[in-house]
N, C-alpha and C positions, 0 to 999 in steps of 0.2 A: 235226566235233566238235559233239556235241549236249550242251547244258547243261554245258559245260566239261569234257566227258568225251572223251578222245582214243580213237579206234578204231585198234587196232594190227593189223598183219598180219605174216606171216613176212618180208616185204620191208622193213617199216618198224620192226620191233621193236628190233633192236640199235641202230640209229641213234637212235631216240626215247629209249630207256632210257639210252644212253651220253651223249647230249647234254643230258639233263635237269639243270637246276640245283637242283631241289627233289626230295625223295623221290617216287617214282612207285608208286602202288598199282595193280597190274594185276589186273583181275578176269578170271579164266579161266572162261568160261561157254559155254553152248550154248542154242540156241533152244528145245529140248525140255525143258530143265531147270526144273522148278517153283521150287525154292529160289533159282535164279539170277534168276528173274523177281521173287521177293520182295525180294531184296537190291538190285535195280537202282534203285528210287526212293530208297533210303537212300543209295546211293553218289552219286546225283545231288544230294541235299541236301548231303552232305559236300563235294562238288565246288564247289557254290555258296558254302558257308559257309567253307571252308578252302582254296580254290583258290590263295591266295597262299602257303600253307605246303606243300601237296603237290598233285601232279597225279594225277587218277584216269584210268585207261585201261582199255579192255576188249579182250579177245582171244577170239574165237570158236574154241573147240578143234576143232570139226568142220571149219572152214575152214583152220585153222592147226595141224595135229596135230604137226608137227615141233617147234614152240616148246613146246607142252604136254609133249611127250615129253622134251625137253631139260631141263625143270625138274621132271620126275617128278610131273606133275599127274595124279593117279590118280582123284580124285573132284572134282566141281564143285558149287557154286562154290568155287574156291580163290582167295584173294587173296595175291599176293606183293608185298611192299614192297621196292622196289629203291632203294638209296642208293649213289651213286657207281658205278652200273652193276652192283652186286652185290646178291644177295638178302639183305635185312636182317631180314625177318620173313615167316612163312608162316601164314596163317589159313585154315582149312578149314571149310566149312559156312556156311549163312546165319546171320547174327546181326542183332540189333536195332541201332538207331542208337546207343543209349547204350553197349552193349557194344563195338560197333565203334569208337566214339570213344575209349573207354578203352584198347582194344588199340592204337590208332594214336596215343595221346597223346604218346609219345616223339618222334614225327615232326612233330606239330602244334605242340608247344612250349608 
């Protein structure tokens, strides 16, 4: 876990999402994706600042295609917010910190 960000895989995904006591924002990304690299430092900041209210996690779609397929992730970056193991919100595309915090405000409190 780097900077409060959890790295998920197909083997850890269901258990990590199901056991989470706070909402989990899962960043579906890939190494070759430019916008994914742009949003990464923003997510690290949010993890540091709001880690008590929500968990930030990353899932590499190239290494874990079955999870991406299961949640119909067609373009990246896609952020899925899970609450109680269910998808509560879907955000597609890179966003700035202010916009992302606004979109996540219902989970941060």
